DSSP file (Angstrom, degrees, kcal/mol; ACC not computed):
  #  RESIDUE AA STRUCTURE BP1 BP2  ACC     N-H-->O    O-->H-N    N-H-->O    O-->H-N    TCO  KAPPA ALPHA  PHI   PSI    X-CA   Y-CA   Z-CA
    1    1 A M              0   0    0      0, 0.0     2,-0.5     0, 0.0   109,-0.2   0.000 360.0 360.0 360.0 146.4   17.7   -3.6   -6.4
    2    2 A H  E     -A  109   0A   0    107,-2.3   107,-2.4     2,-0.0     2,-0.4  -0.978 360.0-168.5-117.5 123.6   16.9   -3.6   -2.7
    3    3 A Y  E     -A  108   0A   0     -2,-0.5   105,-0.2   105,-0.2   104,-0.1  -0.934   9.4-167.0-118.1 136.7   13.6   -5.2   -1.7
    4    4 A F        -     0   0    0    103,-3.6    -2,-0.0    -2,-0.4     0, 0.0  -0.966  28.2-123.3-121.4 112.5   11.9   -5.0    1.7
    5    5 A P        -     0   0    0      0, 0.0     4,-0.3     0, 0.0   122,-0.1  -0.245  18.9-162.6 -57.0 138.4    9.0   -7.4    2.3
    6    6 A F  S  > S+     0   0    0      2,-0.1     4,-2.3     1,-0.1     5,-0.2   0.598  71.8  81.5-102.7 -12.3    5.8   -5.6    3.3
    7    7 A I  H  > S+     0   0    0      1,-0.2     4,-2.4     2,-0.2     5,-0.2   0.924  93.1  50.7 -61.6 -43.4    3.7   -8.5    4.8
    8    8 A P  H  > S+     0   0    0      0, 0.0     4,-2.0     0, 0.0    -1,-0.2   0.887 109.6  52.4 -59.5 -35.7    5.5   -8.2    8.1
    9    9 A W  H  > S+     0   0    0     -4,-0.3     4,-1.4     2,-0.2    -2,-0.2   0.918 108.7  49.3 -64.1 -43.7    4.8   -4.4    8.1
   10   10 A L  H  X S+     0   0    0     -4,-2.3     4,-1.0     1,-0.2     3,-0.2   0.902 109.5  52.0 -63.1 -40.4    1.1   -5.1    7.4
   11   11 A K  H  X S+     0   0    0     -4,-2.4     4,-1.4     1,-0.2     3,-0.5   0.888 106.1  54.6 -62.3 -38.9    1.0   -7.6   10.3
   12   12 A R  H  X S+     0   0    0     -4,-2.0     4,-1.3     1,-0.2    -1,-0.2   0.819  98.5  62.8 -66.0 -29.7    2.6   -5.0   12.6
   13   13 A L  H  < S+     0   0    0     -4,-1.4    -1,-0.2    -3,-0.2    -2,-0.2   0.875 111.1  38.4 -61.3 -35.7   -0.2   -2.5   11.7
   14   14 A Y  H  < S+     0   0    0     -4,-1.0   130,-2.5    -3,-0.5   131,-0.4   0.685 112.4  57.1 -87.2 -19.8   -2.7   -4.9   13.3
   15   15 A A  H  < S+     0   0    0     -4,-1.4     2,-0.5   128,-0.2    -2,-0.2   0.647  91.4  84.6 -84.0 -15.2   -0.4   -5.9   16.2
   16   16 A S     X  -     0   0    0     -4,-1.3     4,-2.7    -5,-0.2     5,-0.2  -0.765  69.3-149.4 -91.8 128.1   -0.1   -2.3   17.3
   17   17 A I  H  > S+     0   0    0     -2,-0.5     4,-0.5     1,-0.2    -1,-0.1   0.764  98.1  57.6 -64.1 -24.6   -2.8   -1.0   19.6
   18   18 A I  H  4 S+     0   0    0      1,-0.1     4,-0.3     2,-0.1    -1,-0.2   0.913 120.1  22.9 -72.8 -44.0   -2.1    2.4   18.2
   19   19 A S  H  > S+     0   0    0     -7,-0.2     4,-1.0     2,-0.1     3,-0.5   0.729 103.7  79.1 -98.6 -23.0   -2.8    1.5   14.5
   20   20 A A  H >< S+     0   0    0     -4,-2.7     3,-0.9     1,-0.3     4,-0.2   0.892  95.0  47.0 -59.2 -45.2   -5.0   -1.6   14.7
   21   21 A S  G >< S+     0   0    0     -4,-0.5     3,-1.0     1,-0.2    -1,-0.3   0.816 108.4  57.2 -68.4 -28.1   -8.3    0.2   15.4
   22   22 A H  G >4 S+     0   0    0     -3,-0.5     3,-1.8    -4,-0.3     4,-0.3   0.712  88.1  77.3 -71.7 -20.1   -7.6    2.8   12.7
   23   23 A M  G << S+     0   0    0     -4,-1.0    -1,-0.2    -3,-0.9    -2,-0.2   0.581  94.2  49.0 -71.6  -7.9   -7.3    0.0   10.1
   24   24 A R  G X> S+     0   0    0     -3,-1.0     4,-2.0    -4,-0.2     3,-1.0   0.235  77.4 108.2-108.8  11.3  -11.1   -0.4    9.9
   25   25 A W  H <> S+     0   0    0     -3,-1.8     4,-1.9     1,-0.3    68,-0.2   0.899  73.8  56.3 -56.0 -45.3  -11.8    3.3    9.5
   26   26 A H  H 34 S+     0   0    0     66,-1.8    -1,-0.3    -4,-0.3    -2,-0.1   0.774 111.6  44.1 -60.5 -26.9  -12.9    3.0    5.8
   27   27 A Y  H <4 S+     0   0    0     -3,-1.0     3,-0.3    65,-0.2    -1,-0.2   0.830 116.1  43.8 -87.4 -36.1  -15.5    0.4    6.8
   28   28 A K  H  < S+     0   0    0     -4,-2.0     2,-0.6     1,-0.2    -2,-0.2   0.680 107.2  60.9 -84.2 -18.5  -16.9    2.2    9.9
   29   29 A N     <  +     0   0    0     -4,-1.9    -1,-0.2    -5,-0.2     2,-0.2  -0.564  66.4 169.3-114.9  67.5  -17.1    5.7    8.4
   30   30 A K        -     0   0    0     -2,-0.6    -3,-0.1    -3,-0.3    11,-0.1  -0.536  17.1-154.7 -77.2 143.8  -19.4    5.5    5.4
   31   31 A R        -     0   0    0     -2,-0.2    -1,-0.0     4,-0.1    -2,-0.0  -0.742  28.6 -84.0-114.5 163.8  -20.5    8.8    3.9
   32   32 A P    >   -     0   0    0      0, 0.0     3,-2.1     0, 0.0    -1,-0.1  -0.325  48.1-107.7 -60.4 151.7  -23.5    9.9    1.9
   33   33 A P  T 3  S+     0   0    0      0, 0.0    -2,-0.0     0, 0.0     0, 0.0   0.739 117.3  57.8 -56.7 -24.7  -23.2    9.2   -1.9
   34   34 A S  T 3  S+     0   0    0      2,-0.0     2,-0.5     0, 0.0     7,-0.0   0.548  91.2  84.7 -85.1  -5.9  -22.7   12.8   -2.7
   35   35 A V    <   +     0   0    0     -3,-2.1     2,-0.4     6,-0.0    -4,-0.1  -0.845  51.8 179.4-103.7 130.1  -19.6   13.3   -0.4
   36   36 A L        +     0   0    0     -2,-0.5    -2,-0.0     1,-0.1     6,-0.0  -0.913  31.4 124.5-131.0 104.8  -16.2   12.4   -1.7
   37   37 A C  S    S+     0   0    0     -2,-0.4    -1,-0.1     1,-0.3     3,-0.0   0.305  71.3  39.6-139.5   6.6  -13.2   12.9    0.7
   38   38 A H  S >  S-     0   0    0      1,-0.1     3,-2.3    56,-0.0     4,-0.4  -0.980  84.7-109.9-151.3 151.1  -11.6    9.4    0.9
   39   39 A P  G >  S+     0   0    0      0, 0.0     3,-1.5     0, 0.0     6,-0.4   0.805 115.6  66.3 -54.6 -28.8  -10.9    6.7   -1.8
   40   40 A S  G 3  S+     0   0    0      1,-0.3    52,-0.0    51,-0.2    -4,-0.0   0.679  95.3  58.1 -68.1 -15.4  -13.5    4.5   -0.1
   41   41 A D  G <  S+     0   0    0     -3,-2.3    -1,-0.3     4,-0.1     2,-0.0   0.592  90.6 100.6 -84.3 -12.0  -16.2    7.1   -1.2
   42   42 A G  S <> S-     0   0    0     -3,-1.5     4,-1.8    -4,-0.4     5,-0.1  -0.267  80.9-119.8 -80.0 160.8  -15.2    6.7   -4.9
   43   43 A E  H  > S+     0   0    0      1,-0.2     4,-2.7     2,-0.2     5,-0.2   0.846 111.0  56.6 -66.0 -36.2  -16.9    4.7   -7.6
   44   44 A S  H  > S+     0   0    0      2,-0.2     4,-2.3     1,-0.2    -1,-0.2   0.883 106.8  49.5 -67.7 -36.1  -13.9    2.5   -8.2
   45   45 A W  H  > S+     0   0    0     -6,-0.4     4,-2.2     2,-0.2    -1,-0.2   0.935 113.8  46.0 -63.5 -46.2  -13.8    1.4   -4.6
   46   46 A K  H  X S+     0   0    0     -4,-1.8     4,-1.7     2,-0.2    -2,-0.2   0.875 111.7  51.7 -65.7 -38.0  -17.5    0.6   -4.6
   47   47 A H  H  X S+     0   0    0     -4,-2.7     4,-2.4     2,-0.2     5,-0.2   0.924 108.6  51.1 -63.7 -44.3  -17.2   -1.3   -8.0
   48   48 A F  H  X S+     0   0    0     -4,-2.3     4,-2.7     1,-0.2    -2,-0.2   0.913 108.8  51.6 -59.5 -43.3  -14.3   -3.4   -6.5
   49   49 A D  H  < S+     0   0    0     -4,-2.2     7,-0.3     1,-0.2    -1,-0.2   0.849 110.8  48.8 -62.7 -34.2  -16.5   -4.3   -3.5
   50   50 A N  H  < S+     0   0    0     -4,-1.7    -2,-0.2     1,-0.2    -1,-0.2   0.875 113.8  44.8 -72.6 -37.4  -19.3   -5.3   -5.9
   51   51 A V  H  < S+     0   0    0     -4,-2.4    -2,-0.2     1,-0.3    -1,-0.2   0.864 127.5  29.6 -73.4 -36.6  -17.0   -7.5   -8.0
   52   52 A Y  S  X S+     0   0    0     -4,-2.7     4,-2.4    -5,-0.2     3,-0.4  -0.645  70.4 165.6-123.0  72.5  -15.3   -9.0   -5.0
   53   53 A P  H  > S+     0   0    0      0, 0.0     4,-1.9     0, 0.0    -1,-0.1   0.819  74.3  57.6 -63.3 -31.8  -18.0   -9.0   -2.3
   54   54 A D  H  > S+     0   0    0      2,-0.2     4,-0.5     1,-0.2    -5,-0.1   0.905 111.4  43.1 -64.4 -39.1  -16.1  -11.5    0.0
   55   55 A F  H >4 S+     0   0    0     -3,-0.4     3,-1.0     1,-0.2     6,-0.3   0.933 115.1  48.8 -69.4 -46.3  -13.1   -9.1    0.1
   56   56 A G  H 3< S+     0   0    0     -4,-2.4    -2,-0.2    -7,-0.3    -1,-0.2   0.761 104.5  59.1 -67.7 -25.8  -15.3   -6.0    0.5
   57   57 A S  H 3< S+     0   0    0     -4,-1.9    -1,-0.2    -5,-0.2    -2,-0.2   0.651  89.3  78.6 -81.0 -13.8  -17.3   -7.4    3.4
   58   58 A E    X<  -     0   0    0     -3,-1.0     3,-1.6    -4,-0.5    -1,-0.1  -0.847  66.8-160.1 -96.6 110.0  -14.3   -8.0    5.6
   59   59 A P  T 3  S+     0   0    0      0, 0.0   -32,-0.2     0, 0.0    -1,-0.1   0.690  86.6  60.5 -65.8 -17.7  -13.3   -4.7    7.2
   60   60 A R  T 3  S+     0   0    0      2,-0.1     2,-0.1   -36,-0.1    32,-0.1   0.560  75.2 110.5 -88.9  -6.8   -9.8   -5.9    8.0
   61   61 A N  S <  S-     0   0    0     -3,-1.6     2,-0.4    -6,-0.3    -6,-0.0  -0.455  71.2-124.2 -64.6 141.4   -8.8   -6.6    4.4
   62   62 A I        -     0   0    0     -2,-0.1     2,-0.5    28,-0.0    -1,-0.1  -0.758  16.0-156.0-101.3 131.7   -6.2   -4.1    3.4
   63   63 A R        -     0   0    0     -2,-0.4    28,-3.4     2,-0.0    29,-0.5  -0.905  22.6-161.8 -99.2 126.8   -6.5   -1.7    0.4
   64   64 A L  E     -B   90   0A   0     -2,-0.5     2,-0.4    26,-0.3    24,-0.0  -0.835  14.4-154.9-115.2 148.2   -3.0   -0.6   -0.7
   65   65 A V  E     -B   89   0A   0     24,-2.6    24,-1.7    -2,-0.3     2,-0.4  -0.949  11.9-156.6-115.4 142.2   -1.7    2.2   -2.8
   66   66 A L  E     +B   88   0A   0     -2,-0.4     2,-0.4    22,-0.2    22,-0.2  -0.954  14.8 174.5-120.3 137.3    1.6    2.0   -4.7
   67   67 A S  E     +B   87   0A   0     20,-2.5    20,-3.3    -2,-0.4     2,-0.3  -1.000   5.4 170.0-144.3 142.8    3.6    4.9   -5.8
   68   68 A T  E     +B   86   0A   0     -2,-0.4     2,-0.3    18,-0.2    18,-0.2  -0.993   3.7 168.7-148.4 150.9    7.0    5.4   -7.3
   69   69 A D        -     0   0    0     16,-0.9     2,-0.1    -2,-0.3    -2,-0.0  -0.894  25.2-132.8-161.0 133.3    9.0    8.3   -8.8
   70   70 A G        -     0   0    0     -2,-0.3     2,-0.3    14,-0.2    14,-0.2  -0.449  20.7-178.6 -89.5 160.3   12.6    8.4   -9.8
   71   71 A F  B     -C   83   0A   0     12,-1.9    12,-2.3    -2,-0.1    -2,-0.0  -0.970  30.8-118.6-149.2 162.6   15.2   11.1   -9.1
   72   72 A T    >   -     0   0    0     -2,-0.3     3,-0.6    10,-0.2    10,-0.2  -0.908  22.3-169.5-105.5 107.0   18.8   11.7   -9.9
   73   73 A P  T 3  S+     0   0    0      0, 0.0     2,-0.4     0, 0.0     3,-0.2   0.775  83.4  43.6 -71.6 -24.3   20.7   11.8   -6.6
   74   74 A F  T >   +     0   0    0      7,-0.3     3,-1.7     1,-0.2     5,-0.1  -0.537  65.3 156.7-118.2  65.0   23.9   13.2   -8.1
   75   75 A S  T <  S+     0   0    0     -3,-0.6    -1,-0.2    -2,-0.4    -3,-0.0   0.713  72.3  57.0 -67.5 -20.1   22.7   15.8  -10.5
   76   76 A I  T 3  S+     0   0    0     -3,-0.2    -1,-0.3     2,-0.0     2,-0.2   0.566  91.0  93.0 -86.5  -6.8   26.0   17.7  -10.5
   77   77 A S  S <  S-     0   0    0     -3,-1.7     4,-0.1     2,-0.2    -3,-0.0  -0.529  74.1-137.6 -85.1 151.9   27.9   14.6  -11.6
   78   78 A D  S    S+     0   0    0     -2,-0.2    -1,-0.1     2,-0.1    -3,-0.0   0.679  84.8  88.5 -77.4 -18.5   28.6   13.8  -15.3
   79   79 A T  S    S-     0   0    0     -5,-0.1     2,-0.2     1,-0.0    -2,-0.2  -0.704  81.9-130.0 -84.0 121.8   27.7   10.2  -14.6
   80   80 A P        +     0   0    0      0, 0.0     2,-0.3     0, 0.0    -2,-0.1  -0.511  39.0 159.8 -72.5 137.8   24.0    9.5  -15.1
   81   81 A Y        -     0   0    0     -2,-0.2     2,-0.3    -4,-0.1    -7,-0.3  -0.973  16.8-167.8-155.6 141.2   22.4    7.7  -12.3
   82   82 A S  E     - D   0 112A   0     30,-3.9    30,-1.8    -2,-0.3     2,-0.4  -0.928   7.9-158.1-132.3 159.8   18.8    7.3  -11.1
   83   83 A C  E     -CD  71 111A   0    -12,-2.3   -12,-1.9    -2,-0.3   -14,-0.0  -0.993   4.8-168.4-138.4 127.5   17.1    6.0   -8.0
   84   84 A W  E     - D   0 110A   0     26,-2.0    26,-2.2    -2,-0.4     2,-0.2  -0.858   5.6-165.9-121.7  94.5   13.5    4.8   -8.0
   85   85 A P  E     - D   0 109A   0      0, 0.0   -16,-0.9     0, 0.0     2,-0.5  -0.566   8.8-150.4 -75.5 144.4   11.9    4.3   -4.5
   86   86 A V  E     -BD  68 108A   0     22,-2.9    21,-2.6    -2,-0.2    22,-1.3  -0.976  16.2-169.4-118.5 121.8    8.7    2.3   -4.5
   87   87 A F  E     -BD  67 106A   0    -20,-3.3   -20,-2.5    -2,-0.5     2,-0.3  -0.802   8.7-166.0-113.0 151.1    6.3    3.1   -1.6
   88   88 A M  E     +BD  66 105A   0     17,-2.3    17,-3.3    -2,-0.3   -22,-0.2  -0.970   7.5 177.7-130.8 150.3    3.1    1.5   -0.4
   89   89 A A  E     -B   65   0A   0    -24,-1.7   -24,-2.6    -2,-0.3     2,-0.4  -0.991  30.6-113.8-148.2 147.8    0.5    2.8    2.0
   90   90 A P  E >   -B   64   0A   0      0, 0.0     3,-0.5     0, 0.0   -26,-0.3  -0.688  12.8-160.6 -84.1 133.4   -2.8    1.4    3.3
   91   91 A Y  T 3  S+     0   0    0    -28,-3.4   -51,-0.2    -2,-0.4   -27,-0.1   0.321  76.4  90.1 -90.8   7.2   -6.0    3.2    2.3
   92   92 A N  T 3  S+     0   0    0    -29,-0.5   -66,-1.8     6,-0.1    -1,-0.2   0.759  74.2  86.0 -69.4 -23.8   -7.9    1.7    5.2
   93   93 A L  S <  S-     0   0    0     -3,-0.5   -70,-0.1   -68,-0.2   -71,-0.0  -0.205  92.0 -87.7 -79.1 165.7   -7.0    4.6    7.3
   94   94 A S    >>  -     0   0    0      1,-0.1     4,-2.7   -72,-0.1     3,-1.1  -0.224  44.6-102.7 -64.9 161.8   -8.7    8.0    7.7
   95   95 A P  T 34 S+     0   0    0      0, 0.0     4,-0.4     0, 0.0    -1,-0.1   0.822 122.5  56.4 -57.5 -31.1   -7.7   10.8    5.3
   96   96 A E  T 34 S+     0   0    0      1,-0.2    -3,-0.0     2,-0.1    -2,-0.0   0.784 119.3  29.3 -71.2 -26.0   -5.6   12.4    8.0
   97   97 A L  T X4 S+     0   0    0     -3,-1.1     3,-2.1     1,-0.1     6,-0.2   0.756  96.1  81.8-104.5 -29.3   -3.5    9.2    8.5
   98   98 A C  T 3< S+     0   0    0     -4,-2.7    -2,-0.1     1,-0.3    -1,-0.1   0.714 104.4  32.0 -64.3 -21.2   -3.4    7.3    5.2
   99   99 A I  T 3  S+     0   0    0     -4,-0.4    -1,-0.3   -10,-0.1     2,-0.2   0.065  88.9 119.5-122.4  28.7   -0.5    9.3    3.7
  100  100 A T  S X  S-     0   0    0     -3,-2.1     3,-1.9     1,-0.1     4,-0.3  -0.600  76.7-109.1 -85.7 156.5    1.4   10.3    6.8
  101  101 A S  G >  S+     0   0    0      1,-0.3     3,-1.1    -2,-0.2    -1,-0.1   0.783 114.4  62.2 -59.7 -30.9    5.0    9.1    7.1
  102  102 A Q  G 3  S+     0   0    0      1,-0.2    -1,-0.3    -5,-0.1    -4,-0.1   0.712 109.6  42.1 -69.7 -17.3    4.4    6.5    9.8
  103  103 A Y  G <  S+     0   0    0     -3,-1.9     2,-0.5    -6,-0.2    -1,-0.2   0.261  93.5  93.4-112.0  10.6    2.0    4.6    7.4
  104  104 A I    <   -     0   0    0     -3,-1.1     2,-0.5    -4,-0.3   -15,-0.2  -0.916  60.4-160.0-104.9 127.6    4.1    4.9    4.3
  105  105 A F  E     - D   0  88A   0    -17,-3.3   -17,-2.3    -2,-0.5     2,-0.8  -0.917  15.7-138.5-114.7 127.4    6.3    1.9    3.7
  106  106 A L  E     + D   0  87A   0     -2,-0.5   -19,-0.2   -19,-0.2     3,-0.1  -0.741  27.2 174.4 -79.6 111.7    9.4    1.8    1.4
  107  107 A T  E     -     0   0A   0    -21,-2.6  -103,-3.6    -2,-0.8     2,-0.3   0.781  58.0  -6.0 -96.8 -29.5    9.1   -1.6   -0.3
  108  108 A C  E     -AD   3  86A   0    -22,-1.3   -22,-2.9  -105,-0.2     2,-0.4  -0.988  49.8-145.5-160.3 159.4   12.0   -1.4   -2.8
  109  109 A V  E     -AD   2  85A   0   -107,-2.4  -107,-2.3    -2,-0.3    -3,-0.0  -0.995  12.2-160.3-126.7 124.7   14.6    0.8   -4.2
  110  110 A I  E     - D   0  84A   0    -26,-2.2   -26,-2.0    -2,-0.4     2,-0.2  -0.874  15.5-176.9-108.9 100.6   15.6    0.5   -7.9
  111  111 A P  E     + D   0  83A   0      0, 0.0   -28,-0.2     0, 0.0     3,-0.1  -0.555  19.4 123.4 -90.3 160.9   19.0    2.0   -8.5
  112  112 A G  E     - D   0  82A   0    -30,-1.8   -30,-3.9    -2,-0.2    -2,-0.0  -0.924  69.0 -85.9 166.0 173.3   20.6    2.2  -11.9
  113  113 A P  S    S+     0   0    0      0, 0.0     2,-0.3     0, 0.0    -1,-0.1   0.652 104.0  13.0 -76.6 -14.5   22.1    4.2  -14.6
  114  114 A R  S    S-     0   0    0    -32,-0.1   -32,-0.2    -3,-0.1     0, 0.0  -0.920  99.2 -57.9-152.2 175.9   18.7    5.0  -16.2
  115  115 A N        -     0   0    0     -2,-0.3     3,-0.4     1,-0.1     4,-0.1  -0.375  39.8-149.5 -59.4 128.7   15.0    5.0  -15.9
  116  116 A P    >>  +     0   0    0      0, 0.0     3,-0.8     0, 0.0     4,-0.7   0.249  60.3 118.9 -87.1  15.6   13.8    1.4  -15.2
  117  117 A K  T 34 S+     0   0    0      1,-0.3     3,-0.4     2,-0.2     4,-0.2   0.799  74.1  49.2 -57.4 -32.9   10.4    1.8  -17.0
  118  118 A V  T 34 S+     0   0    0     -3,-0.4    -1,-0.3     1,-0.2     3,-0.2   0.856 123.1  32.1 -72.4 -34.1   11.0   -0.8  -19.6
  119  119 A L  T X> S+     0   0    0     -3,-0.8     4,-1.6     1,-0.2     3,-0.7   0.193  82.3 114.8-107.1  14.8   12.1   -3.4  -17.0
  120  120 A I  H 3X S+     0   0    0     -4,-0.7     4,-2.2    -3,-0.4    -1,-0.2   0.821  70.6  61.4 -60.6 -32.6    9.9   -2.3  -14.1
  121  121 A D  H 34 S+     0   0    0     -3,-0.2     4,-0.4    -4,-0.2    -1,-0.2   0.908 104.9  48.2 -59.8 -41.9    7.9   -5.6  -14.1
  122  122 A G  H X4 S+     0   0    0     -3,-0.7     3,-0.9     1,-0.2    -1,-0.2   0.899 111.9  48.8 -65.5 -40.8   11.1   -7.6  -13.4
  123  123 A Y  H 3< S+     0   0    0     -4,-1.6     4,-0.2     1,-0.2    -1,-0.2   0.855 113.3  47.4 -67.0 -34.2   12.1   -5.2  -10.5
  124  124 A L  T 3X S+     0   0    0     -4,-2.2     4,-2.6     1,-0.2     3,-0.3   0.422  81.1 103.3 -88.1   1.9    8.6   -5.4   -9.0
  125  125 A Q  H <> S+     0   0    0     -3,-0.9     4,-2.6    -4,-0.4    -1,-0.2   0.879  78.8  51.2 -56.5 -43.5    8.3   -9.2   -9.2
  126  126 A P  H  > S+     0   0    0      0, 0.0     4,-1.9     0, 0.0    -1,-0.2   0.900 112.8  47.5 -60.8 -36.9    9.0   -9.8   -5.5
  127  127 A L  H  > S+     0   0    0     -3,-0.3     4,-2.3    -4,-0.2    -2,-0.2   0.913 111.4  49.9 -66.7 -43.5    6.3   -7.3   -4.7
  128  128 A I  H  X S+     0   0    0     -4,-2.6     4,-2.6     1,-0.2    -1,-0.2   0.883 108.4  54.1 -62.1 -39.8    3.9   -8.9   -7.1
  129  129 A D  H  X S+     0   0    0     -4,-2.6     4,-2.1    -5,-0.2    -1,-0.2   0.910 109.7  46.8 -62.1 -42.3    4.6  -12.3   -5.6
  130  130 A E  H  X S+     0   0    0     -4,-1.9     4,-2.3     2,-0.2    -2,-0.2   0.903 111.9  50.4 -66.8 -40.2    3.7  -11.0   -2.1
  131  131 A L  H  X S+     0   0    0     -4,-2.3     4,-2.5     2,-0.2    -2,-0.2   0.904 110.2  50.2 -63.7 -41.1    0.5   -9.4   -3.4
  132  132 A N  H  X S+     0   0    0     -4,-2.6     4,-2.9     2,-0.2     5,-0.4   0.893 109.1  52.0 -63.1 -40.1   -0.4  -12.6   -5.1
  133  133 A L  H  X>S+     0   0    0     -4,-2.1     5,-2.2     1,-0.2     4,-2.1   0.933 111.7  46.5 -61.0 -45.8    0.2  -14.5   -1.9
  134  134 A L  H  <5S+     0   0    0     -4,-2.3    -2,-0.2     3,-0.2    -1,-0.2   0.905 116.9  43.9 -63.1 -41.7   -2.1  -12.1    0.0
  135  135 A W  H  <5S+     0   0    0     -4,-2.5    -2,-0.2    -5,-0.2    -1,-0.2   0.923 123.2  32.2 -72.1 -44.8   -4.8  -12.2   -2.6
  136  136 A H  H  <5S+     0   0    0     -4,-2.9    -3,-0.2    -5,-0.2    -2,-0.2   0.861 138.6  10.9 -86.7 -37.1   -4.9  -16.0   -3.2
  137  137 A K  T  <5S-     0   0    0     -4,-2.1    -3,-0.2    -5,-0.4    -2,-0.1   0.729  89.9-147.6-112.0 -32.9   -4.0  -17.5    0.1
  138  138 A G      < -     0   0    0     -5,-2.2     2,-0.4    -6,-0.2    -3,-0.1  -0.069  13.6-106.3  80.4 169.5   -4.1  -14.6    2.6
  139  139 A V        -     0   0    0     -5,-0.1     2,-0.3  -132,-0.0    -1,-0.1  -1.000  22.8-123.6-137.3 133.1   -2.0  -14.2    5.7
  140  140 A K        +     0   0    0     -2,-0.4     2,-0.3     2,-0.0  -129,-0.0  -0.600  35.9 171.9 -77.8 135.2   -3.0  -14.7    9.3
  141  141 A A        -     0   0    0     -2,-0.3     2,-0.5  -127,-0.0  -129,-0.0  -0.994  33.7-117.9-142.8 145.9   -2.4  -11.7   11.5
  142  142 A Y        -     0   0    0     -2,-0.3     2,-0.9  -131,-0.1     3,-0.1  -0.742  20.2-151.5 -86.4 124.1   -3.5  -11.0   15.1
  143  143 A D    >>  -     0   0    0     -2,-0.5     3,-1.4     1,-0.2     4,-0.5  -0.839   7.6-168.7 -97.3 101.5   -5.7   -7.9   15.4
  144  144 A V  G >4 S+     0   0    0   -130,-2.5     3,-0.6    -2,-0.9    -1,-0.2   0.769  83.1  61.2 -64.3 -26.8   -5.0   -6.5   18.8
  145  145 A S  G 34 S+     0   0    0   -131,-0.4    -1,-0.3     1,-0.2  -130,-0.1   0.704 105.6  46.7 -75.3 -18.0   -8.0   -4.2   18.7
  146  146 A M  G <4        0   0    0     -3,-1.4    -1,-0.2     1,-0.0    -2,-0.2   0.475 360.0 360.0 -97.1  -5.1  -10.4   -7.1   18.3
  147  147 A K    <<        0   0    0     -3,-0.6    -3,-0.1    -4,-0.5    -2,-0.1   0.466 360.0 360.0  53.4 360.0   -8.7   -9.0   21.2
């Protein structure tokens, strides 16, 4: 497995004058309750903010999405082999930006002869450790847009 730490990537989002101001979009752009065009408009986002009000009240806290899907890179070969990239993206950004390639981060690649679904927890442990660090202790980052 190949793992790429994502905390430095998150820090760079706030250190860049281009992306830092966009990282508070979800907080500054509230919509009427009947409009749903971003995850921040959804009931689960609002429920999370109610359960964890300290987290929800800080606009610079980052909401992340995780995605993975495997593929067989050598489909013409007789040898079975699979590759499972794991991606993360911040949902703090506007709908136009949150799933563009510049804001999607490859956090790990799980290679192997077969689908890792039974052992995926073990492969994702470094990612889980970083998420726990962010949740329980937090990480200081300089927000260039707030000077």
